[in-house]
MOPAC internal coordinates of N, CA, C and O (Angstrom, degrees):
PM7 1SCF
backbone

  N    0.0000 0     0.00 0     0.00 0    0    0    0
  C    1.4544 1     0.00 0     0.00 0    1    0    0
  C    1.5236 1   110.56 1     0.00 0    2    1    0
  O    1.2310 1   120.67 1   136.03 1    3    2    1
  N    1.3169 1   116.32 1   -43.97 1    3    2    1
  C    1.4609 1   119.43 1  -177.75 1    5    3    2
  C    1.5219 1   110.45 1   -67.41 1    6    5    3
  O    1.2310 1   120.01 1   137.38 1    7    6    5
  N    1.3182 1   117.59 1   -42.62 1    7    6    5
  C    1.4684 1   120.56 1   179.68 1    9    7    6
  C    1.5324 1   110.53 1   -61.48 1   10    9    7
  O    1.2310 1   120.38 1   135.90 1   11   10    9
  N    1.3237 1   116.87 1   -44.10 1   11   10    9
  C    1.4673 1   120.42 1   179.25 1   13   11   10
  C    1.5251 1   110.72 1   -64.44 1   14   13   11
  O    1.2310 1   120.47 1   137.03 1   15   14   13
  N    1.3261 1   116.71 1   -42.97 1   15   14   13
  C    1.4631 1   120.30 1   179.26 1   17   15   14
  C    1.5222 1   110.86 1   -63.26 1   18   17   15
  O    1.2310 1   120.07 1   136.34 1   19   18   17
  N    1.3298 1   117.47 1   -43.66 1   19   18   17
  C    1.4617 1   120.54 1   179.62 1   21   19   18
  C    1.5267 1   111.34 1   -62.60 1   22   21   19
  O    1.2310 1   120.12 1   144.31 1   23   22   21
  N    1.3140 1   117.38 1   -35.69 1   23   22   21
  C    1.4659 1   120.49 1   176.14 1   25   23   22
  C    1.5320 1   109.65 1   -63.42 1   26   25   23
  O    1.2310 1   120.45 1   137.33 1   27   26   25
  N    1.3271 1   116.75 1   -42.67 1   27   26   25
  C    1.4590 1   120.85 1   179.70 1   29   27   26
  C    1.5307 1   110.44 1   -66.69 1   30   29   27
  O    1.2310 1   120.21 1   140.10 1   31   30   29
  N    1.3388 1   117.20 1   -39.90 1   31   30   29
  C    1.4667 1   120.82 1   178.41 1   33   31   30
  C    1.5224 1   110.24 1   -58.44 1   34   33   31
  O    1.2310 1   121.16 1   133.43 1   35   34   33
  N    1.3177 1   115.39 1   -46.57 1   35   34   33
  C    1.4664 1   120.68 1  -175.47 1   37   35   34
  C    1.5221 1   111.70 1   -62.64 1   38   37   35
  O    1.2310 1   120.30 1   141.53 1   39   38   37
  N    1.3217 1   117.03 1   -38.47 1   39   38   37
  C    1.4558 1   120.24 1  -177.26 1   41   39   38
  C    1.5090 1   114.26 1   -94.64 1   42   41   39
  O    1.2310 1   120.30 1   170.43 1   43   42   41
  N    1.3306 1   117.04 1    -9.57 1   43   42   41
  C    1.4543 1   120.06 1  -176.68 1   45   43   42
  C    1.5184 1   112.28 1    65.17 1   46   45   43
  O    1.2310 1   121.05 1  -149.57 1   47   46   45
  N    1.3262 1   115.59 1    30.43 1   47   46   45
  C    1.4623 1   120.85 1  -176.90 1   49   47   46
  C    1.5242 1   110.78 1  -115.72 1   50   49   47
  O    1.2310 1   120.84 1    -3.11 1   51   50   49
  N    1.2996 1   116.01 1   176.89 1   51   50   49
  C    1.4546 1   122.17 1   175.80 1   53   51   50
  C    1.5081 1   110.56 1  -100.29 1   54   53   51
  O    1.2310 1   121.38 1    -3.88 1   55   54   53
  N    1.3253 1   114.96 1   176.12 1   55   54   53
  C    1.4645 1   120.16 1   178.04 1   57   55   54
  C    1.5137 1   109.15 1  -149.01 1   58   57   55
  O    1.2310 1   121.28 1   -24.23 1   59   58   57
  N    1.3073 1   115.15 1   155.77 1   59   58   57
  C    1.4651 1   122.07 1   177.03 1   61   59   58
  C    1.5165 1   106.47 1  -138.52 1   62   61   59
  O    1.2310 1   120.57 1   -70.34 1   63   62   61
  N    1.3316 1   116.52 1   109.66 1   63   62   61
  C    1.4633 1   122.32 1  -175.20 1   65   63   62
  C    1.5190 1   109.47 1  -118.92 1   66   65   63
  O    1.2310 1   120.69 1   -41.38 1   67   66   65
  N    1.3299 1   116.28 1   138.62 1   67   66   65
  C    1.4592 1   122.24 1   176.54 1   69   67   66
  C    1.5256 1   108.58 1  -115.71 1   70   69   67
  O    1.2310 1   120.76 1   -71.48 1   71   70   69
  N    1.3235 1   116.15 1   108.52 1   71   70   69
  C    1.4638 1   121.48 1  -178.39 1   73   71   70
  C    1.5246 1   112.83 1   -66.81 1   74   73   71
  O    1.2310 1   119.97 1   160.73 1   75   74   73
  N    1.3214 1   117.67 1   -19.27 1   75   74   73
  C    1.4629 1   120.36 1   178.19 1   77   75   74
  C    1.5275 1   110.96 1   -62.52 1   78   77   75
  O    1.2310 1   120.26 1   160.15 1   79   78   77
  N    1.3085 1   117.11 1   -19.85 1   79   78   77
  C    1.4669 1   121.01 1  -179.51 1   81   79   78
  C    1.5238 1   112.99 1   -87.90 1   82   81   79
  O    1.2310 1   120.18 1   175.39 1   83   82   81
  N    1.3341 1   117.26 1    -4.61 1   83   82   81
  C    1.4644 1   122.07 1   178.97 1   85   83   82
  C    1.5196 1   108.20 1   -90.31 1   86   85   83
  O    1.2310 1   120.90 1   -56.28 1   87   86   85
  N    1.3322 1   115.89 1   123.72 1   87   86   85
  C    1.4623 1   119.91 1   179.83 1   89   87   86
  C    1.5181 1   111.07 1   -85.38 1   90   89   87
  O    1.2310 1   121.22 1   -39.00 1   91   90   89
  N    1.3412 1   115.28 1   141.00 1   91   90   89
  C    1.4563 1   121.80 1   173.93 1   93   91   90
  C    1.5222 1   108.36 1  -127.67 1   94   93   91
  O    1.2310 1   120.66 1   -36.91 1   95   94   93
  N    1.3077 1   116.35 1   143.09 1   95   94   93
  C    1.4548 1   120.34 1   173.61 1   97   95   94
  C    1.5219 1   108.24 1   -76.79 1   98   97   95
  O    1.2310 1   120.23 1   -33.69 1   99   98   97
  N    1.3049 1   117.17 1   146.31 1   99   98   97
  C    1.4651 1   120.55 1   177.40 1  101   99   98
  C    1.5085 1   112.06 1    96.99 1  102  101   99
  O    1.2310 1   121.95 1     7.17 1  103  102  101
  N    1.3117 1   113.88 1  -172.83 1  103  102  101
  C    1.4571 1   121.03 1  -176.01 1  105  103  102
  C    1.5207 1   112.40 1   -81.52 1  106  105  103
  O    1.2310 1   121.37 1   -30.97 1  107  106  105
  N    1.3100 1   114.99 1   149.03 1  107  106  105
  C    1.4565 1   120.50 1   173.97 1  109  107  106
  C    1.5216 1   108.11 1   -74.14 1  110  109  107
  O    1.2310 1   120.56 1   -30.63 1  111  110  109
  N    1.3013 1   116.54 1   149.37 1  111  110  109
  C    1.4597 1   119.14 1   178.67 1  113  111  110
  C    1.5058 1   111.26 1  -171.06 1  114  113  111
  O    1.2310 1   121.70 1     2.50 1  115  114  113
  N    1.3202 1   114.35 1  -177.50 1  115  114  113
  C    1.4529 1   120.95 1   178.54 1  117  115  114
  C    1.5218 1   109.39 1   -59.76 1  118  117  115
  O    1.2310 1   120.75 1   -40.14 1  119  118  117
  N    1.2984 1   116.18 1   139.86 1  119  118  117
  C    1.4552 1   120.57 1   178.89 1  121  119  118
  C    1.5097 1   114.50 1    84.59 1  122  121  119
  O    1.2310 1   120.05 1  -178.95 1  123  122  121
  N    1.3143 1   117.51 1     1.05 1  123  122  121
  C    1.4667 1   120.59 1  -177.67 1  125  123  122
  C    1.5296 1   111.64 1   -61.68 1  126  125  123
  O    1.2310 1   119.73 1   141.47 1  127  126  125
  N    1.3181 1   118.12 1   -38.53 1  127  126  125
  C    1.4656 1   120.46 1   179.80 1  129  127  126
  C    1.5259 1   110.26 1   -63.55 1  130  129  127
  O    1.2310 1   120.13 1   138.06 1  131  130  129
  N    1.3168 1   117.35 1   -41.94 1  131  130  129
  C    1.4694 1   120.31 1   179.28 1  133  131  130
  C    1.5250 1   110.76 1   -66.48 1  134  133  131
  O    1.2310 1   120.40 1   142.92 1  135  134  133
  N    1.3167 1   116.84 1   -37.08 1  135  134  133
  C    1.4572 1   120.76 1   176.28 1  137  135  134
  C    1.5249 1   110.05 1   -61.56 1  138  137  135
  O    1.2310 1   120.23 1   136.50 1  139  138  137
  N    1.3136 1   117.17 1   -43.50 1  139  138  137
  C    1.4594 1   121.62 1   178.64 1  141  139  138
  C    1.5249 1   111.35 1   -64.53 1  142  141  139
  O    1.2310 1   120.33 1   143.90 1  143  142  141
  N    1.3157 1   116.97 1   -36.10 1  143  142  141
  C    1.4625 1   121.31 1  -178.61 1  145  143  142
  C    1.5194 1   112.84 1   -71.29 1  146  145  143
  O    1.2310 1   120.23 1   139.62 1  147  146  145
  N    1.3181 1   117.16 1   -40.38 1  147  146  145
  C    1.4562 1   119.25 1  -168.16 1  149  147  146
  C    1.5219 1   116.18 1  -118.77 1  150  149  147
  O    1.2310 1   119.17 1   175.11 1  151  150  149
  N    1.3235 1   119.18 1    -4.89 1  151  150  149
  C    1.4595 1   120.54 1   178.78 1  153  151  150
  C    1.5222 1   109.73 1   -68.06 1  154  153  151
  O    1.2310 1   121.04 1   -42.21 1  155  154  153
  N    1.3045 1   115.62 1   137.79 1  155  154  153
  C    1.4625 1   121.14 1   177.36 1  157  155  154
  C    1.5144 1   107.94 1  -119.44 1  158  157  155
  O    1.2310 1   120.68 1   -65.86 1  159  158  157
  N    1.2997 1   116.31 1   114.14 1  159  158  157
  C    1.4587 1   120.09 1   176.95 1  161  159  158
  C    1.5198 1   108.36 1  -121.15 1  162  161  159
  O    1.2310 1   121.17 1   -23.21 1  163  162  161
  N    1.3076 1   115.37 1   156.79 1  163  162  161
  C    1.4594 1   120.47 1  -176.85 1  165  163  162
  C    1.5180 1   113.38 1   -68.11 1  166  165  163
  O    1.2310 1   119.74 1   164.60 1  167  166  165
  N    1.2953 1   118.11 1   -15.40 1  167  166  165
  C    1.4608 1   119.60 1  -175.37 1  169  167  166
  C    1.5238 1   112.77 1  -114.24 1  170  169  167
  O    1.2310 1   120.10 1  -161.97 1  171  170  169
  N    1.3107 1   117.40 1    18.03 1  171  170  169
  C    1.4599 1   120.44 1  -179.34 1  173  171  170
  C    1.5212 1   109.01 1  -113.17 1  174  173  171
  O    1.2310 1   120.65 1   -53.73 1  175  174  173
  N    1.3197 1   116.36 1   126.27 1  175  174  173
  C    1.4615 1   121.85 1  -179.13 1  177  175  174
  C    1.5168 1   109.52 1  -130.26 1  178  177  175
  O    1.2310 1   120.91 1   -31.74 1  179  178  177
  N    1.3102 1   115.86 1   148.26 1  179  178  177
  C    1.4549 1   121.91 1   174.19 1  181  179  178
  C    1.5198 1   106.88 1  -115.90 1  182  181  179
  O    1.2310 1   120.64 1   -58.87 1  183  182  181
  N    1.3277 1   116.38 1   121.13 1  183  182  181
  C    1.4613 1   121.30 1  -176.70 1  185  183  182
  C    1.5246 1   109.85 1  -122.72 1  186  185  183
  O    1.2310 1   121.21 1   -37.41 1  187  186  185
  N    1.3150 1   115.30 1   142.59 1  187  186  185
  C    1.4591 1   121.27 1   172.17 1  189  187  186
  C    1.5220 1   107.38 1  -100.53 1  190  189  187
  O    1.2310 1   120.95 1   -52.30 1  191  190  189
  N    1.3129 1   115.79 1   127.70 1  191  190  189
  C    1.4550 1   121.16 1  -178.20 1  193  191  190
  C    1.5291 1   108.42 1  -134.32 1  194  193  191
  O    1.2310 1   120.05 1   -52.26 1  195  194  193
  N    1.3250 1   117.51 1   127.74 1  195  194  193
  C    1.4698 1   118.90 1   176.66 1  197  195  194
  C    1.5309 1   110.29 1   -57.10 1  198  197  195
  O    1.2310 1   119.97 1   -38.00 1  199  198  197
  N    1.3236 1   117.66 1   142.00 1  199  198  197
  C    1.4671 1   120.61 1  -177.21 1  201  199  198
  C    1.5288 1   113.99 1   -51.49 1  202  201  199
  O    1.2310 1   120.78 1   143.07 1  203  202  201
  N    1.3234 1   116.11 1   -36.93 1  203  202  201
  C    1.4685 1   118.51 1  -177.67 1  205  203  202
  C    1.5305 1   112.62 1   -69.70 1  206  205  203
  O    1.2310 1   119.78 1   167.68 1  207  206  205
  N    1.3313 1   118.02 1   -12.32 1  207  206  205
  C    1.4585 1   121.56 1   179.35 1  209  207  206
  C    1.5319 1   112.68 1  -111.92 1  210  209  207
  O    1.2310 1   120.13 1  -177.70 1  211  210  209
  N    1.3277 1   117.35 1     2.30 1  211  210  209
  C    1.4615 1   121.44 1  -174.72 1  213  211  210
  C    1.5258 1   112.74 1   -60.68 1  214  213  211
  O    1.2310 1   119.82 1   135.69 1  215  214  213
  N    1.3124 1   117.95 1   -44.31 1  215  214  213
  C    1.4653 1   120.76 1  -178.11 1  217  215  214
  C    1.5345 1   110.61 1   -65.23 1  218  217  215
  O    1.2310 1   120.43 1   135.49 1  219  218  217
  N    1.3123 1   116.79 1   -44.51 1  219  218  217
  C    1.4736 1   120.77 1   178.70 1  221  219  218
  C    1.5249 1   110.56 1   -63.13 1  222  221  219
  O    1.2310 1   120.41 1   138.50 1  223  222  221
  N    1.3349 1   116.83 1   -41.50 1  223  222  221
  C    1.4626 1   121.33 1   177.48 1  225  223  222
  C    1.5312 1   109.95 1   -59.49 1  226  225  223
  O    1.2310 1   120.38 1   131.37 1  227  226  225
  N    1.3276 1   116.87 1   -48.63 1  227  226  225
  C    1.4625 1   121.42 1  -179.75 1  229  227  226
  C    1.5293 1   111.15 1   -60.90 1  230  229  227
  O    1.2310 1   119.87 1   142.02 1  231  230  229
  N    1.3142 1   117.86 1   -37.98 1  231  230  229
  C    1.4631 1   121.50 1   178.86 1  233  231  230
  C    1.5297 1   111.94 1   -59.70 1  234  233  231
  O    1.2310 1   120.33 1   148.31 1  235  234  233
  N    1.3246 1   116.97 1   -31.69 1  235  234  233
  C    1.4667 1   121.03 1  -178.72 1  237  235  234
  C    1.5327 1   111.51 1   -69.42 1  238  237  235
  O    1.2310 1   120.39 1   161.15 1  239  238  237
  N    1.3318 1   116.87 1   -18.85 1  239  238  237
  C    1.4592 1   121.75 1  -177.43 1  241  239  238
  C    1.5259 1   111.09 1  -120.44 1  242  241  239
  O    1.2310 1   120.75 1  -148.44 1  243  242  241
  N    1.3200 1   116.17 1    31.56 1  243  242  241
  C    1.4643 1   121.84 1  -173.49 1  245  243  242
  C    1.5244 1   113.54 1   -56.79 1  246  245  243
  O    1.2310 1   119.17 1   150.87 1  247  246  245
  N    1.3117 1   119.19 1   -29.13 1  247  246  245
  C    1.4636 1   121.38 1  -177.02 1  249  247  246
  C    1.5254 1   112.63 1   -97.47 1  250  249  247
  O    1.2310 1   119.90 1  -170.22 1  251  250  249
  N    1.3166 1   117.79 1     9.78 1  251  250  249
  C    1.4579 1   122.12 1  -178.57 1  253  251  250
  C    1.5256 1   110.04 1  -121.50 1  254  253  251
  O    1.2310 1   120.78 1   -18.33 1  255  254  253
  N    1.3154 1   116.11 1   161.67 1  255  254  253
  C    1.4608 1   120.46 1   175.44 1  257  255  254
  C    1.5245 1   108.32 1   -71.80 1  258  257  255
  O    1.2310 1   120.71 1   -54.38 1  259  258  257
  N    1.2992 1   116.24 1   125.62 1  259  258  257
  C    1.4551 1   122.45 1  -177.39 1  261  259  258
  C    1.5241 1   107.64 1  -143.22 1  262  261  259
  O    1.2310 1   120.43 1   -43.97 1  263  262  261
  N    1.3087 1   116.79 1   136.03 1  263  262  261
  C    1.4641 1   119.88 1   179.08 1  265  263  262
  C    1.5196 1   109.85 1  -139.92 1  266  265  263
  O    1.2310 1   121.25 1   -41.92 1  267  266  265
  N    1.2945 1   115.21 1   138.08 1  267  266  265
  C    1.4671 1   120.91 1   172.29 1  269  267  266
  C    1.5225 1   105.66 1   -87.44 1  270  269  267
  O    1.2310 1   121.04 1   -74.32 1  271  270  269
  N    1.3285 1   115.61 1   105.68 1  271  270  269
  C    1.4593 1   120.56 1  -171.31 1  273  271  270
  C    1.5215 1   113.99 1   -96.97 1  274  273  271
  O    1.2310 1   120.07 1   168.85 1  275  274  273
  N    1.3164 1   117.46 1   -11.15 1  275  274  273
  C    1.4502 1   117.75 1  -179.33 1  277  275  274
  C    1.5004 1   113.70 1  -177.24 1  278  277  275
  O    1.2310 1   122.19 1     8.49 1  279  278  277
  N    1.3114 1   113.41 1  -171.51 1  279  278  277
  C    1.4556 1   120.86 1  -178.66 1  281  279  278
  C    1.5261 1   110.21 1  -138.13 1  282  281  279
  O    1.2310 1   121.39 1   -22.83 1  283  282  281
  N    1.3106 1   114.94 1   157.17 1  283  282  281
  C    1.4589 1   122.66 1   171.76 1  285  283  282
  C    1.5224 1   106.20 1   -88.39 1  286  285  283
  O    1.2310 1   120.87 1   -37.19 1  287  286  285
  N    1.3246 1   115.94 1   142.81 1  287  286  285
  C    1.4647 1   119.22 1   179.33 1  289  287  286
  C    1.5264 1   109.59 1  -133.34 1  290  289  287
  O    1.2310 1   120.99 1   -10.85 1  291  290  289
  N    1.2973 1   115.72 1   169.15 1  291  290  289
  C    1.4592 1   120.59 1   177.84 1  293  291  290
  C    1.5277 1   111.20 1  -104.17 1  294  293  291
  O    1.2310 1   120.48 1  -163.84 1  295  294  293
  N    1.3340 1   116.69 1    16.16 1  295  294  293
  C    1.4616 1   121.01 1  -178.50 1  297  295  294
  C    1.5229 1   112.73 1   -74.19 1  298  297  295
  O    1.2310 1   120.37 1   155.70 1  299  298  297
  N    1.3276 1   116.90 1   -24.30 1  299  298  297
  C    1.4597 1   120.22 1  -175.09 1  301  299  298
  C    1.5144 1   112.74 1    82.45 1  302  301  299
  O    1.2310 1   120.18 1  -177.65 1  303  302  301
  N    1.3417 1   117.26 1     2.35 1  303  302  301
  C    1.4609 1   121.16 1   179.30 1  305  303  302
  C    1.5273 1   110.86 1  -108.20 1  306  305  303
  O    1.2310 1   121.69 1   -31.77 1  307  306  305
  N    1.3307 1   114.37 1   148.23 1  307  306  305
  C    1.4583 1   121.29 1   171.86 1  309  307  306
  C    1.5203 1   106.83 1  -100.09 1  310  309  307
  O    1.2310 1   121.30 1   -64.24 1  311  310  309
  N    1.3118 1   115.11 1   115.76 1  311  310  309
  C    1.4632 1   120.76 1   178.76 1  313  311  310
  C    1.5159 1   106.94 1  -115.07 1  314  313  311
  O    1.2310 1   121.14 1   -56.22 1  315  314  313
  N    1.3166 1   115.42 1   123.78 1  315  314  313
  C    1.4637 1   121.16 1   176.44 1  317  315  314
  C    1.5115 1   106.62 1  -126.74 1  318  317  315
  O    1.2310 1   121.11 1   -53.78 1  319  318  317
  N    1.3085 1   115.47 1   126.22 1  319  318  317
  C    1.4574 1   121.24 1  -178.75 1  321  319  318
  C    1.5229 1   109.78 1  -129.60 1  322  321  319
  O    1.2310 1   121.16 1   -17.81 1  323  322  321
  N    1.2940 1   115.38 1   162.19 1  323  322  321
  C    1.4548 1   122.42 1   172.12 1  325  323  322
  C    1.5168 1   105.25 1  -123.20 1  326  325  323
  O    1.2310 1   121.29 1   -89.56 1  327  326  325
  N    1.3230 1   115.14 1    90.44 1  327  326  325
  C    1.4598 1   119.68 1  -172.62 1  329  327  326
  C    1.5238 1   108.90 1    68.22 1  330  329  327
  O    1.2310 1   120.70 1    56.90 1  331  330  329
  N    1.3180 1   116.26 1  -123.10 1  331  330  329
  C    1.4672 1   121.47 1  -178.90 1  333  331  330
  C    1.5333 1   112.77 1   -84.91 1  334  333  331
  O    1.2310 1   120.30 1   170.09 1  335  334  333
  N    1.3334 1   117.02 1    -9.91 1  335  334  333
  C    1.4635 1   120.69 1  -177.24 1  337  335  334
  C    1.5208 1   110.70 1   -90.01 1  338  337  335
  O    1.2310 1   120.46 1   -62.71 1  339  338  337
  N    1.3212 1   116.73 1   117.29 1  339  338  337
  C    1.4603 1   121.45 1   178.92 1  341  339  338
  C    1.5278 1   107.90 1   -83.71 1  342  341  339
  O    1.2310 1   120.67 1   -57.28 1  343  342  341
  N    1.3414 1   116.32 1   122.72 1  343  342  341
  C    1.4580 1   122.26 1  -179.13 1  345  343  342
  C    1.5175 1   112.19 1   -97.45 1  346  345  343
  O    1.2310 1   120.55 1   143.55 1  347  346  345
  N    1.3310 1   116.55 1   -36.45 1  347  346  345
  C    1.4646 1   122.42 1  -177.43 1  349  347  346
  C    1.5212 1   108.33 1  -140.51 1  350  349  347
  O    1.2310 1   121.09 1   -42.81 1  351  350  349
  N    1.3102 1   115.52 1   137.19 1  351  350  349
  C    1.4671 1   121.97 1   171.04 1  353  351  350
  C    1.5328 1   105.83 1  -152.25 1  354  353  351
  O    1.2310 1   121.16 1   -93.85 1  355  354  353
  N    1.3307 1   115.39 1    86.15 1  355  354  353
  C    1.4584 1   122.16 1  -174.79 1  357  355  354
  C    1.5201 1   110.55 1  -133.88 1  358  357  355
  O    1.2310 1   120.24 1   -28.14 1  359  358  357
  N    1.3140 1   117.15 1   151.86 1  359  358  357
  C    1.4601 1   119.91 1   174.55 1  361  359  358
  C    1.5343 1   110.38 1   -62.31 1  362  361  359
  O    1.2310 1   120.55 1   -44.74 1  363  362  361
  N    1.3177 1   116.56 1   135.26 1  363  362  361
  C    1.4660 1   121.49 1   178.53 1  365  363  362
  C    1.5283 1   110.01 1   -58.76 1  366  365  363
  O    1.2310 1   120.08 1   144.01 1  367  366  365
  N    1.3309 1   117.45 1   -35.99 1  367  366  365
  C    1.4665 1   120.64 1   179.42 1  369  367  366
  C    1.5254 1   111.08 1   -60.93 1  370  369  367
  O    1.2310 1   120.22 1   142.11 1  371  370  369
  N    1.3239 1   117.18 1   -37.89 1  371  370  369
  C    1.4676 1   121.25 1   178.15 1  373  371  370
  C    1.5297 1   110.88 1   -67.53 1  374  373  371
  O    1.2310 1   120.63 1   138.37 1  375  374  373
  N    1.3160 1   116.40 1   -41.63 1  375  374  373
  C    1.4692 1   120.45 1   177.39 1  377  375  374
  C    1.5239 1   110.99 1   -64.58 1  378  377  375
  O    1.2310 1   120.90 1   140.11 1  379  378  377
  N    1.3188 1   115.88 1   -39.89 1  379  378  377
  C    1.4709 1   119.69 1   179.74 1  381  379  378
  C    1.5237 1   110.37 1   -64.50 1  382  381  379
  O    1.2310 1   120.13 1   140.12 1  383  382  381
  N    1.3126 1   117.35 1   -39.88 1  383  382  381
  C    1.4577 1   120.83 1   178.59 1  385  383  382
  C    1.5273 1   110.20 1   -62.78 1  386  385  383
  O    1.2310 1   119.68 1   136.94 1  387  386  385
  N    1.3146 1   118.22 1   -43.06 1  387  386  385
  C    1.4701 1   121.69 1   178.28 1  389  387  386
  C    1.5268 1   110.78 1   -65.78 1  390  389  387
  O    1.2310 1   120.15 1   142.62 1  391  390  389
  N    1.3132 1   117.32 1   -37.38 1  391  390  389
  C    1.4727 1   123.13 1   179.93 1  393  391  390
  C    1.5241 1   110.54 1   -66.27 1  394  393  391
  O    1.2310 1   120.62 1   141.44 1  395  394  393
  N    1.3312 1   116.42 1   -38.56 1  395  394  393
  C    1.4725 1   121.03 1  -177.12 1  397  395  394
  C    1.5300 1   113.06 1   -83.02 1  398  397  395
  O    1.2310 1   119.68 1   157.31 1  399  398  397
  N    1.3196 1   118.21 1   -22.69 1  399  398  397
  C    1.4652 1   122.36 1  -173.52 1  401  399  398
  C    1.5328 1   114.26 1   -50.20 1  402  401  399
  O    1.2310 1   118.75 1   134.92 1  403  402  401
  N    1.3278 1   119.99 1   -45.08 1  403  402  401
  C    1.4658 1   118.83 1  -179.61 1  405  403  402
  C    1.5320 1   113.35 1   -65.43 1  406  405  403
  O    1.2310 1   120.32 1   160.98 1  407  406  405
  N    1.3202 1   116.99 1   -19.02 1  407  406  405
  C    1.4641 1   121.50 1  -178.69 1  409  407  406
  C    1.5208 1   112.58 1   -93.75 1  410  409  407
  O    1.2310 1   120.21 1   171.03 1  411  410  409
  N    1.3307 1   117.21 1    -8.97 1  411  410  409
  C    1.4639 1   121.19 1  -176.51 1  413  411  410
  C    1.5168 1   109.93 1   -90.17 1  414  413  411
  O    1.2310 1   120.77 1   -88.07 1  415  414  413
  N    1.3283 1   116.14 1    91.93 1  415  414  413
  C    1.4654 1   122.06 1  -176.14 1  417  415  414
  C    1.5181 1   112.23 1   -94.61 1  418  417  415
  O    1.2310 1   119.78 1  -175.42 1  419  418  417
  N    1.2971 1   118.02 1     4.58 1  419  418  417
  C    1.4705 1   118.57 1  -177.31 1  421  419  418
  C    1.5037 1   111.81 1   -83.33 1  422  421  419
  O    1.2310 1   120.10 1   180.00 1  423  422  421

């Protein structure tokens, strides 16, 4: 979640992510969406790839688990869903302000 938000902050764009497309080892259960949002593992990366290069990018990782989990948008909103369930739908500017608040000592 933080990596995706930081990408949106940097570009001033929106995002739409579907956590249902993120694979997890083990059984599904309560809290799985939060685990997908905030778990940090050494082998998990979030990459932005222009649509015209998506197929070529995927080909480079043909033998690894790879999922297209979302898209960049020009809405200015961060939308995070788990399948049909919408978890977050907030302006990126609002998220950026909350992210920066602990660092604003002035």
